[in-house]
NUVO-871275 format. One line per 8 residues: number of its first residue (from 1); for each residue x, y, z of N, C-alpha, C. Coordinates in steps of 0.02 Angstrom, whole numbers. Each point is the difference from the previous one (the first is absolute). Layout:
BEGIN
NUM	X:Y:Z:X:Y:Z:X:Y:Z | ...
//
This chain:
BEGIN
1	43:-74:10:-48:85:-10:51:48:-8 | -24:42:-42:19:63:-5:-17:59:55 | 56:35:26:-31:57:45:9:54:-43 | -51:33:-33:-2:40:-27:3:55:31 | -25:26:54:6:62:58:66:26:-12 | 53:-59:6:61:7:6:47:24:-71 | -42:-3:-36:23:13:-78:17:67:-7 | 25:13:-58:27:78:-27:-74:-13:-52
9	-8:56:-9:-64:20:-57:30:-28:-49 | 83:5:-34:7:-34:-56:23:-60:17 | -8:-35:45:14:-63:2:-58:-46:-23 | -68:46:35:-60:-35:-15:-1:23:-77 | 11:45:-23:-6:-3:-80:25:-39:-46 | 87:-25:24:31:-48:-49:-59:-75:7 | 2:-9:84:-45:-63:14:-47:-4:-34 | -47:48:-9:-61:3:-32:11:-17:-89
17	39:40:-12:20:8:-79:35:-101:-16 | 20:-32:40:42:-60:0:-69:-46:-7 | -40:28:69:-65:-57:-6:-37:5:-66 | -17:55:-43:-29:0:-55:11:-28:-55 | 84:-6:8:31:-32:-58:-17:-58:21 | 13:-29:39:6:-71:22:-75:-17:-19 | -56:25:24:-56:-21:4:-43:36:-15 | -16:34:-84:-35:46:-20:-85:-9:24
25	-31:-68:44:-49:-6:16:-19:19:66 | 45:17:33:-16:10:78:-1:85:-6 | 3:29:-61:5:81:-15:-63:37:50 | -65:-38:-21:-47:23:48:-12:17:76 | 36:-75:27:16:-2:66:47:48:36 | 53:6:-55:56:61:13:-32:78:6 | -43:20:-37:-19:48:-15:-51:-3:76 | -45:-39:16:-19:7:52:38:8:60
33	69:-36:3:28:11:52:34:55:22 | 18:26:-64:15:62:-2:-49:59:16 | -52:6:1:-65:37:6:15:-4:72 | -35:-51:27:23:-9:70:39:19:68 | 69:5:-55:50:19:22:-2:82:24 | -18:17:-70:-12:65:-1:-48:46:54 | -55:-46:7:-38:24:41:27:7:79 | 17:-61:3:33:-30:74:70:62:29
41	25:28:-66:55:54:20:-31:55:23 | -63:28:-38:-19:55:-1:-44:-27:82 | -14:-40:6:-54:-9:91:65:1:25 | 44:-48:4:55:15:33:41:60:34
//
């Protein structure tokens, strides 16, 4: 399990891109995750 909270935004972006390239079918899930992360960051 990756601790996203401890990663820099550059690291998150890189990971996001790598996941996208590896498995384009998870793109929808990744966008959902990114949206949730953005909401969490705004609230937190």
